C-alpha positions in Angstrom: 44.4 -39.5 126.2 47.0 -36.8 126.5 50.7 -37.7 126.0 53.1 -36.4 128.6 56.8 -35.9 128.2 57.6 -39.4 129.5 55.1 -41.0 127.1 56.7 -39.1 124.1 60.2 -40.1 125.3 59.2 -43.7 125.5 57.6 -43.7 122.1 60.6 -41.9 120.5 63.0 -44.3 122.2 61.1 -47.3 120.7 61.0 -45.7 117.2 64.7 -44.7 117.3 66.0 -47.9 119.0 67.6 -46.1 121.9 67.0 -46.1 125.7 64.4 -43.8 127.2 67.0 -41.7 129.0 68.6 -40.9 125.7 65.3 -40.0 124.1 64.4 -37.8 127.1 67.7 -36.0 126.8 67.1 -35.4 123.0 63.5 -34.3 123.8 64.9 -31.7 126.3 67.4 -30.5 123.7 64.7 -30.1 121.1 62.5 -28.2 123.6 65.4 -25.9 124.4 66.1 -25.3 120.7 62.4 -24.4 120.1 62.3 -22.0 123.1 65.5 -20.4 121.9 64.3 -19.9 118.4 61.0 -18.4 119.6 62.9 -16.1 121.9 64.8 -14.5 119.0 61.8 -14.5 116.6 62.9 -17.4 114.4 60.5 -19.7 112.6 60.9 -23.5 112.9 59.8 -26.0 110.2 59.7 -29.8 110.7 58.7 -30.7 107.2 55.6 -32.8 107.2 55.0 -32.5 110.9 54.7 -28.9 112.0 55.7 -25.2 111.6 56.1 -22.7 114.4 56.2 -19.0 113.6 56.6 -16.0 115.9 54.2 -13.2 114.7 53.5 -9.7 115.9 50.1 -9.1 117.3 49.1 -5.4 117.0 47.5 -3.4 119.9 43.7 -3.6 119.8 40.6 -2.7 121.8 38.9 -5.5 123.6 36.1 -5.8 126.2 36.4 -6.8 129.8 34.2 -10.0 129.9 32.9 -9.2 133.4 32.0 -5.6 133.0 31.7 -5.2 129.2 34.0 -2.1 129.5 36.3 -1.3 126.6 40.0 -1.8 127.3 43.2 -1.5 125.4 45.2 -4.7 124.8 48.9 -4.1 124.3 50.8 -5.3 121.2 52.9 -8.4 121.6 54.4 -11.4 120.0 52.8 -14.9 119.9 53.8 -18.3 118.6 51.6 -19.7 115.8 51.6 -23.4 115.3 50.6 -25.0 111.9 50.3 -28.7 111.5 52.1 -30.4 108.6 50.7 -32.8 106.1 51.7 -35.9 108.3 49.8 -34.6 111.3 46.8 -33.7 109.2 46.7 -37.2 107.7 47.1 -38.9 111.1 44.2 -36.8 112.5 42.0 -38.0 109.7 42.9 -41.6 110.5 45.2 -42.1 107.5 48.3 -44.2 108.1 51.3 -42.0 108.9 54.3 -42.1 106.5 57.7 -42.4 108.2 60.8 -41.1 106.5 
């Protein structure tokens, strides 16, 4: 199952004891803050949950998968996501700890 925005908002609302519309507004605010941070190259850390880091990817030579021909891939910035301890425990089936 894949959680969509509405699913996350409903679960967050239940955990926080607020209505879904409020949780949706907060979720949109968090999304905007993450996009803004990535846009200016800032890292984000939600301790125990996840870390986002903008990293520079150098230019490199790659191969066209269709023709096998060598091609230059331009340098650029990417976002790297690292799961925190809480997500790692949950993925293993251990019970999550809430703060």
